[in-house]
BANU-377853 format. One record per residue: residue in one letter; residue number from 1; x, y negated, z of N, C-alpha, C in turn. Coordinates in Angstrom, 2 decimals, always signed. Each point is the difference from the previous one (the first is absolute). Layout:
type;seq;n.x;n.y;n.z;ca.x;ca.y;ca.z;c.x;c.y;c.z
a;NUM;X;Y;Z;X;Y;Z;X;Y;Z
...
! end
This chain:
type;seq;n.x;n.y;n.z;ca.x;ca.y;ca.z;c.x;c.y;c.z
x;1;-66.67;-54.38;+18.39;+0.82;-0.51;-1.05;+1.21;+0.58;-0.12
x;2;+0.96;-0.29;+0.73;+1.38;+0.53;+0.16;-0.03;+1.76;+0.29
x;3;-0.89;+0.45;+0.13;+0.36;+1.59;+0.45;-0.76;+0.26;-1.81
x;4;-0.66;-0.45;-0.67;-0.39;+0.63;-1.24;+0.63;-0.48;-0.92
x;5;+1.40;-0.70;+0.07;+0.90;-0.82;-0.63;+1.15;+1.47;+0.21
x;6;+0.06;-0.03;+1.10;+1.18;+1.32;+0.45;-0.41;+1.03;-0.76
x;7;-1.28;+0.46;+0.46;-0.44;+1.32;-0.92;+0.05;+0.23;-1.61
x;8;-0.21;-1.28;-0.67;+0.46;-0.15;-1.47;+1.54;-0.34;-0.16
x;9;+0.50;-0.45;+0.58;+1.48;+0.20;-0.25;+0.58;+1.63;+0.30
x;10;-0.67;+0.59;+1.24;+0.35;+1.40;-0.17;-0.36;+0.99;-0.91
x;11;-1.29;-0.49;-0.38;-0.44;+1.06;-1.23;+0.69;-0.29;-1.47
x;12;+0.47;-1.25;-0.33;+0.84;-0.38;-0.80;+1.47;+0.61;-0.04
x;13;+0.51;+0.14;+1.36;+1.26;+0.63;+0.20;-0.15;+1.43;-0.21
x;14;-0.68;+0.74;+0.45;-0.17;+1.20;-0.23;-0.71;+0.62;-1.23
x;15;-0.43;-0.84;-0.80;-0.26;+0.28;-1.42;+1.53;+0.00;-1.00
x;16;+0.63;-1.36;+0.41;+1.31;+0.00;-1.00;+0.66;+1.14;+0.82
x;17;+0.35;+0.34;+0.94;+0.56;+1.18;+0.39;-0.51;+1.29;-0.42
x;18;-1.33;+0.41;-0.27;-0.29;+1.26;-0.53;+0.36;-0.35;-1.34
x;19;-0.26;-0.99;-0.77;+0.39;+0.01;-1.70;+1.40;+0.20;-0.14
x;20;+0.90;-0.81;+0.75;+1.57;-0.07;-0.17;+0.34;+1.48;+0.47
x;21;-0.41;+0.94;+0.61;+0.23;+1.06;+0.36;-0.19;+1.27;-1.03
x;22;-1.11;-0.20;-0.83;-0.31;+0.95;-0.76;+0.97;+0.30;-0.95
x;23;-0.05;+1.36;-0.73;+0.94;+0.52;-0.62;-0.45;+0.23;-1.66
x;24;+1.18;+0.03;-0.40;-0.28;-0.07;-1.91;-0.38;+1.44;-0.16
x;25;-0.75;+0.08;-0.92;-0.69;+1.19;-0.73;+1.34;+0.97;-0.39
x;26;-0.23;+1.44;+0.66;+0.96;+0.70;-0.66;+0.69;+0.17;-1.14
x;27;+1.33;+0.05;-0.14;+0.65;-0.10;-0.79;+0.40;-1.43;-1.11
x;28;-0.79;-1.17;+0.90;+0.34;-1.48;-0.44;+1.34;-0.55;+0.62
x;29;+0.72;-0.50;-0.66;+1.20;-0.86;+0.50;+0.22;-1.10;-0.15
x;30;-1.15;-0.64;-0.18;-0.32;-1.53;+0.13;+1.08;-0.60;-0.91
x;31;+0.47;+0.67;-1.22;+0.81;-0.86;-0.60;+1.82;+0.48;+0.50
x;32;+0.20;+0.21;+1.04;+1.31;+0.45;+0.31;+0.52;+1.43;-0.27
x;33;+1.16;-0.06;-0.42;+0.62;+1.30;-0.91;+0.05;+0.88;+1.25
x;34;+0.01;+1.22;-0.44;+0.53;+1.19;+1.00;+1.28;+0.23;-0.61
x;35;+0.78;-0.07;+1.22;+1.43;+0.53;-0.89;+0.37;+1.27;+0.98
x;36;+0.56;+1.06;-0.93;+0.39;+1.05;+0.71;+1.62;+0.04;+0.55
x;37;-0.02;+0.48;+1.32;+0.87;-0.16;+1.18;+1.53;+0.81;-1.09
x;38;-0.34;+0.72;-0.80;+1.07;+0.97;-0.13;+0.80;-0.84;-1.32
x;39;-0.48;-0.42;-0.85;+0.29;-0.73;-1.01;+0.11;-1.58;-0.19
x;40;-0.96;-0.41;+0.76;-0.14;-1.44;+0.38;-0.42;-0.53;-1.20
x;41;-0.80;+0.72;-0.98;-0.46;-0.28;-1.43;-2.04;-0.11;+0.39
x;42;-0.47;-0.59;-0.56;-1.60;+0.09;+0.48;-0.23;+1.40;-0.33
x;43;-1.04;+0.42;+0.88;-0.39;+1.39;+0.20;-0.79;+0.32;-1.17
x;44;-0.21;+1.09;-0.45;-0.31;+0.96;-1.23;-1.64;-0.59;-0.27
x;45;-0.89;-0.06;+0.75;-1.64;-0.26;-0.12;-0.22;-1.40;+0.65
x;46;+1.11;-0.40;+0.71;-0.38;-1.29;+0.65;-0.87;-0.10;+1.03
x;47;-0.63;+1.15;+0.63;-0.61;+0.48;+1.04;+1.09;+0.29;+1.49
x;48;-0.46;-0.34;+0.87;+0.55;+0.15;+1.54;+0.41;+1.64;+0.01
x;49;+1.08;+0.64;+0.35;+0.48;+1.05;+0.24;+0.37;+0.78;-1.55
x;50;-0.12;-0.73;-0.81;+0.44;+0.78;-1.18;+1.53;-0.26;-0.40
x;51;+0.46;+1.04;-0.58;+1.49;+0.03;-0.07;+0.35;-0.01;-1.85
x;52;+0.95;-0.87;-0.37;+0.33;+0.48;-1.34;+1.09;+1.26;+0.13
x;53;+0.78;+0.36;+0.72;+0.72;+0.82;+0.19;-0.43;+0.92;+1.06
x;54;+1.35;+1.19;+0.29;-0.27;+0.80;+0.78;+1.23;+0.03;+1.09
x;55;-0.58;-0.16;+1.27;+1.28;-0.31;+1.00;+0.83;+1.41;+0.08
x;56;+1.29;-0.30;+0.18;+0.91;+0.86;-0.47;-0.04;+0.84;+1.56
x;57;+0.24;+1.08;+0.08;-0.23;+1.05;+1.36;+1.62;-0.07;+0.23
x;58;-0.08;+0.72;+1.44;+1.53;+0.33;+0.74;+0.10;+1.18;-0.14
x;59;+1.15;+0.48;-0.16;+0.42;+1.51;+0.10;+0.95;+0.16;+1.43
x;60;-1.03;+0.48;+1.08;+0.78;+0.74;+0.95;+1.05;+0.68;+0.17
x;61;+0.18;+0.85;-1.23;+0.62;+0.87;+0.09;+1.05;+0.10;-0.69
x;62;+0.37;-1.33;-0.73;+1.37;-0.50;-0.59;+1.05;-0.41;+0.81
x;63;+1.22;+0.36;-0.32;+1.31;+0.00;+0.21;-0.28;-1.42;+0.77
x;64;+0.61;-0.17;+1.37;+0.12;-1.32;+0.45;-1.24;-0.83;+0.26
x;65;-1.16;+0.78;+0.02;-1.44;-0.42;+0.12;-0.01;-0.37;+1.66
x;66;-1.01;-0.50;+0.11;-0.57;-0.43;+1.49;-0.01;+1.32;+0.75
x;67;-0.20;+1.23;-0.08;-0.34;+1.10;+0.60;+1.75;+0.83;+0.40
x;68;+0.84;-0.64;-0.60;+1.51;+0.81;-0.29;+0.62;-1.00;+1.20
x;69;+0.75;+0.90;+0.87;+0.59;-0.97;+0.73;+1.78;-0.22;-0.51
x;70;+0.38;-1.05;+0.26;+1.55;-0.37;-0.24;+1.12;+1.18;+0.37
x;71;+0.65;+0.26;-0.93;+0.72;+1.31;+0.39;+1.30;-0.60;+1.42
x;72;-0.01;-1.09;-0.07;+0.98;-0.67;+1.08;-0.85;+0.32;+1.03
x;73;-0.88;+0.06;+0.39;-0.73;+0.49;+1.02;-0.11;+1.35;+0.62
x;74;+0.74;+0.94;-0.90;+0.06;+1.16;+0.48;+1.49;+0.59;+0.26
x;75;+0.82;-0.70;+0.10;+1.41;+0.39;+0.54;+0.60;-0.97;+1.03
x;76;+1.05;+0.00;+0.63;+0.71;-0.84;+0.88;-0.81;-0.55;+1.35
x;77;-0.05;-1.01;+0.36;-0.43;-0.70;+0.95;-1.33;-0.27;-0.27
x;78;-0.46;-0.49;-1.24;-1.41;-0.34;-0.21;-1.16;+1.50;+0.30
x;79;+0.63;+1.29;-0.21;-0.70;+1.07;-0.02;-0.24;+0.18;+1.80
x;80;+0.52;-1.00;+0.65;-0.24;+0.27;+1.34;-1.19;-0.92;+0.25
x;81;-1.21;+0.85;+0.58;-1.43;-0.92;+0.23;-0.62;-0.18;+1.25
x;82;+0.59;+0.99;+0.61;-0.41;-0.01;+1.56;+0.87;-0.85;+1.01
x;83;-0.69;-0.61;+0.89;+0.57;-1.00;+1.05;-0.37;+1.03;+1.65
x;84;+0.65;+0.28;+0.42;-0.33;+1.01;+1.28;+0.05;-1.08;+1.26
x;85;-0.97;+0.41;+1.00;+0.10;-1.06;+1.35;-0.11;+1.32;+1.24
x;86;+0.48;-0.88;+0.90;+0.12;+0.65;+1.49;-1.76;-0.22;+0.85
x;87;+0.15;+0.89;+0.91;-1.63;-0.01;+0.30;-0.08;-1.29;+0.48
x;88;-1.62;-0.37;-0.71;-0.63;-1.25;+0.73;+0.84;-1.22;-0.76
x;89;+0.75;+0.38;-0.84;+0.64;-1.40;-0.72;-0.15;-0.66;-1.53
x;90;-0.13;-1.00;-0.30;-0.45;-0.42;-1.50;+1.59;-0.78;-0.60
x;91;+1.13;-0.45;+0.76;+0.64;-0.56;-0.64;+0.78;+0.96;-0.72
x;92;+0.58;-0.54;-1.07;+1.26;+0.69;-0.87;+1.01;+0.25;+0.52
x;93;+0.68;+1.31;+0.25;+1.35;+0.04;+0.74;+1.20;-0.27;-1.23
x;94;+0.95;+0.09;+0.51;+1.47;-0.84;-0.31;-0.15;+0.87;-1.28
x;95;+0.24;+1.56;+0.10;+0.45;+0.83;-0.65;-1.03;-0.07;-1.79
x;96;-1.15;-0.75;+0.53;-0.76;+0.18;-1.38;-0.02;-1.54;-0.73
x;97;+0.68;-0.92;+0.73;+0.17;-1.21;-0.80;+0.54;-0.08;-1.57
x;98;+1.11;+0.97;+0.03;+0.36;-0.05;-1.58;-1.05;+0.35;-0.76
x;99;-0.73;+1.25;+0.34;-1.19;+0.71;-0.84;-0.87;-1.51;-0.32
x;100;-0.53;-0.37;+0.93;-0.75;-1.17;-0.34;+0.65;-1.34;-0.59
x;101;+1.39;-0.32;-0.14;+0.44;-0.73;-0.70;-0.10;+0.04;-1.61
x;102;+0.51;+1.34;+0.00;+0.19;+0.44;-1.32;-1.46;-0.21;-0.67
x;103;-1.55;+0.43;+0.54;-0.79;+0.15;-0.50;-0.36;-1.62;-0.17
x;104;+0.43;-0.51;+0.79;-0.74;-1.34;-0.03;+1.23;-0.72;-1.23
x;105;+1.15;+0.22;-0.21;+0.77;-0.32;-1.21;-1.02;+0.63;-1.12
x;106;-0.25;+0.99;-0.03;-0.89;+0.56;-1.46;-1.29;-0.69;-0.09
x;107;-0.52;-0.48;+0.90;-0.74;-0.53;-0.45;-0.28;-1.54;-0.39
x;108;+1.10;-0.74;+0.70;+0.50;-1.05;-0.77;+0.29;-0.17;-1.08
x;109;+0.72;+1.06;-0.54;+0.26;+0.16;-1.28;-1.19;+0.58;-1.05
x;110;-0.75;+0.22;+0.36;-1.03;+0.77;-0.44;-1.49;-0.47;+0.17
x;111;-0.27;-1.50;-0.19;-1.23;-0.66;+0.48;-1.26;+0.89;-0.39
x;112;-0.27;+0.73;-0.97;-1.24;+1.12;-0.59;-0.11;+0.46;+1.05
x;113;+1.43;+0.61;+0.65;-0.44;+1.29;+0.86;-0.66;-0.13;+1.02
x;114;-1.30;+1.08;+0.62;-0.56;-0.02;+1.22;+0.29;+0.65;+0.86
x;115;-0.05;-0.02;+1.32;+0.23;+1.08;+1.10;-1.24;-0.20;+1.09
x;116;-0.15;+1.42;+0.32;-0.98;+0.36;+0.94;+0.92;+0.78;+1.33
x;117;-0.36;-0.86;+1.15;+1.03;+0.36;+1.05;-1.04;+0.71;+0.99
x;118;-0.22;+1.39;+0.36;-0.94;+0.78;+0.99;+0.91;+0.41;+1.23
x;119;-0.73;-0.46;+1.04;+0.31;-0.05;+1.29;-0.38;+0.81;+0.68
x;120;+0.59;+1.42;+0.60;-0.40;+1.02;+0.56;+0.18;+0.16;+1.54
x;121;-0.56;+1.22;+0.61;+0.09;-0.30;+1.46;+0.09;+1.30;+0.10
x;122;+0.66;+0.52;+1.30;-0.27;+1.26;+0.24;-1.74;+0.59;+0.48
x;123;-0.42;+1.02;+0.75;-1.12;+0.32;+0.30;-0.33;-0.55;+1.55
x;124;+0.99;-0.64;+0.68;-0.36;-0.21;+1.37;-0.28;-1.60;-0.08
x;125;-1.02;-0.10;+1.03;-0.67;-1.49;-0.07;-1.27;+0.20;-0.61
x;126;-1.08;-1.29;+0.25;-1.35;+0.33;-0.27;+0.10;-0.44;-1.71
x;127;-0.97;+0.24;-0.71;-0.19;-0.16;-1.40;+0.41;-1.64;-0.50
x;128;-1.03;-0.80;+0.86;+0.21;-1.61;-0.30;+1.55;-0.41;+0.47
x;129;+0.63;+0.76;+0.93;+1.47;-0.50;+0.54;+0.69;+0.24;-1.26
x;130;-0.38;+1.37;-0.34;+1.27;+0.31;-1.18;-0.41;-0.61;-1.22
x;131;-0.97;-0.58;-0.17;-0.44;-0.54;-1.12;+0.79;-1.44;-0.42
x;132;-0.19;-0.78;+1.39;+0.49;-1.01;+0.23;+1.68;-0.15;-0.06
x;133;+0.66;+1.09;+0.70;+1.28;+0.11;-0.02;+0.65;+0.48;-1.57
x;134;-0.54;+0.57;-0.41;+0.15;+0.38;-1.38;-0.45;-1.30;-1.00
x;135;-0.81;-0.81;+0.21;+0.45;-1.30;-0.60;+0.93;-0.74;+0.41
x;136;+0.57;-0.01;+1.11;+0.92;-1.08;+0.69;+1.40;+0.74;-0.83
x;137;+0.15;+1.06;-0.04;+1.26;+0.57;-0.55;-0.22;-0.12;-1.53
x;138;-0.79;+0.10;-1.08;+0.11;-0.41;-1.13;-0.24;-1.27;-0.26
x;139;-0.07;-0.81;+0.76;-0.57;-1.50;+0.30;+2.05;-0.77;+0.20
x;140;+0.51;+0.84;+0.91;+1.24;-0.62;+0.00;+1.21;+0.15;-1.25
x;141;-0.45;+1.19;-0.34;+0.79;+0.42;-1.23;-0.22;-1.14;-1.22
x;142;-1.39;+0.01;-0.13;-0.31;-1.37;-0.94;+0.82;-1.32;+0.47
x;143;-0.54;-0.04;+1.32;+1.07;-1.47;+0.09;+1.19;+0.04;-0.37
x;144;+0.74;+0.92;+0.39;+1.58;+0.23;-0.10;+0.07;-0.25;-1.72
x;145;-0.62;+0.88;-0.86;+0.22;-0.15;-1.43;-0.34;-1.49;-0.50
x;146;-0.81;-0.66;+0.61;-0.52;-1.16;-0.45;+1.33;-0.92;+0.53
x;147;+0.37;+0.19;+1.30;+1.17;-1.04;+0.18;+1.33;+0.45;-0.70
x;148;-0.11;+1.16;-0.38;+0.93;-0.08;-0.90;+0.32;-0.10;-1.32
x;149;-1.23;-0.61;-0.46;-0.38;-0.69;-1.35;-1.10;+0.65;-0.92
x;150;-0.66;+1.29;+0.30;-0.96;+0.58;-0.63;-1.27;-1.07;+0.10
x;151;-0.93;+0.11;-1.00;-1.19;-1.20;+0.20;-1.03;+0.56;+0.50
x;152;-0.44;-0.72;+1.00;-1.32;+0.80;+0.56;-1.23;+0.59;-0.50
x;153;+0.17;-0.46;-1.18;-1.42;+0.80;-1.06;+0.81;+1.17;-0.53
x;154;+1.14;+0.71;+0.13;+0.57;+1.24;-0.62;-0.32;+0.70;+1.33
x;155;-0.39;+0.04;+0.97;-0.06;+0.67;+0.82;-1.48;+0.20;+0.98
x;156;-0.24;+1.06;+0.05;-1.58;+0.26;+1.01;+0.53;+0.98;+1.04
x;157;-0.28;-0.56;+1.29;+0.36;+0.88;+1.23;-1.45;+0.46;+0.28
x;158;-0.14;+1.54;+0.59;-1.21;+0.34;+0.20;+0.47;+1.12;+1.25
x;159;-0.86;+0.44;+1.02;+0.54;+1.08;+0.86;-1.26;+1.16;-0.36
x;160;+0.54;+1.08;+0.35;-0.62;+1.20;-0.34;+0.08;+0.88;+1.49
x;161;+0.37;-0.82;+1.03;+0.01;+0.59;+1.38;+0.65;+1.53;+0.00
x;162;-0.81;+0.57;+0.46;+0.46;+1.74;+0.17;-0.25;+0.79;-1.30
x;163;-0.71;-0.58;-0.64;-0.95;+0.84;-1.17;+1.02;+0.52;-1.12
x;164;+1.53;-0.22;+0.29;+0.40;+0.72;-1.63;+1.38;+0.44;+1.02
x;165;+0.27;+0.84;+0.53;+0.96;+0.41;+0.53;+1.18;+0.55;-0.67
x;166;+1.03;-0.18;+0.13;+1.52;+0.63;-0.84;-0.19;+1.48;+0.39
x;167;-0.22;+0.15;+1.29;+0.59;+1.46;+0.76;-1.12;+0.30;+0.74
x;168;-0.46;+1.11;+0.06;-1.00;+0.60;+0.53;+0.68;+0.60;+1.36
x;169;-0.84;-0.47;+1.25;+0.83;+0.90;+1.36;-0.40;-1.41;+1.16
x;170;+0.23;+0.78;+1.14;-0.45;-0.91;+0.93;+1.05;+0.23;+1.35
x;171;+1.35;-0.78;-0.69;+1.11;-0.07;+0.65;+0.74;-1.12;-0.66
x;172;+1.29;-0.37;+0.82;+0.45;-0.90;-0.31;+0.72;+0.01;-1.67
x;173;+0.50;+1.28;-0.17;+0.54;+0.02;-1.33;-0.85;-0.51;-0.78
x;174;-1.53;+0.19;-0.31;-0.77;-0.02;-0.87;-0.40;-1.61;+0.12
x;175;-0.24;-0.22;+1.21;-0.42;-1.55;+0.40;+1.14;-1.01;-0.62
x;176;+1.31;+0.05;+0.11;+0.97;-0.91;-0.46;+0.04;-0.31;-1.58
x;177;-0.54;+1.63;-0.73;-0.18;-0.55;-1.41;-1.42;-0.64;-0.51
x;178;-0.96;-0.01;+0.85;-1.24;-0.53;-0.16;-0.28;-1.38;+0.24
x;179;+1.40;-0.71;+1.20;-0.05;-1.44;+0.22;+0.74;-0.83;-1.21
x;180;-0.61;-0.28;-1.06;+0.62;-0.32;-1.21;-0.81;-1.37;-0.53
x;181;+0.65;-0.58;-1.45;-0.74;-0.82;-0.50;+0.54;+0.39;-1.61
x;182;-0.83;+0.69;-0.71;+0.65;+0.21;-1.62;-0.37;-1.20;-0.80
x;183;+1.18;-0.19;-0.98;-0.09;-0.98;-1.11;-0.36;+0.94;-1.39
x;184;-0.88;-0.65;-0.51;-0.66;+0.97;-1.42;+0.33;-1.28;-1.09
x;185;-0.10;+0.30;-0.85;+0.03;-1.07;-1.04;-1.01;+0.45;-0.99
x;186;-0.55;-1.08;-0.81;-1.38;+0.13;-1.01;+0.49;+1.11;-0.93
x;187;-1.31;+0.93;-0.08;+0.21;+1.40;-0.83;+0.39;+1.03;+1.16
x;188;+0.60;-0.03;+1.13;+0.18;+1.02;+0.99;-1.21;+0.07;+1.12
x;189;-1.13;-0.94;-0.21;-1.17;+0.00;+0.85;-1.05;+0.21;-0.73
! end
C-alpha cells in the first residue's frame, strides 16, 4: 500500500513538473508587454525580439573613438612603455619606477582606460620556463600599478615568453632588449 502511494505521488509530481515547464506558443507574451531596450517603450509588434527603432552604431573611425589613443600617451614619460630586466629577474628596477608611477597616475585619472602588459624573455631557457618568467614580469608591473592606485580591472597581464623579440640576435646586446614588459593601452593591441 505504501509503495503504491509513493508511486502515485511521484507520478503526480512528474506531471506537475512537465506541465509547469511547458512553453508558450511562439509569439505569445501571455499578456506581458515586450519593452524595447533602446527606447524603453513597448516594442513595435509586441513580439519578443521586435524593435521599434534601430540601435545606433558606433563609429570606430571618429576622432576620440575607442580606436584612437590619447595624445598624452604619445609624448613625455607616458610614451615610455617598456620595462627592462636583468637576466632571470622580474623585479622592476628603480630606474623604471617613475615610468610605472606615471602610467598608474594616468590609469587612476582615466578609469575607462585599459592596459595590456606583455611579459617577454630572451631566447635562453625552456619554453615553459620563459612563459612563466614572462608572466611573473607582467604580473609584477600590474601589481605595482594597482598598488599605486590603478584599478585591477583596467589591467591584463600576459606572458609572451620569447615569442616577440624586440631584437634579433644571439648575444647579450639582443637578449637585454628582449627581457622586458611592454605596456599597451586599448586600441594599441
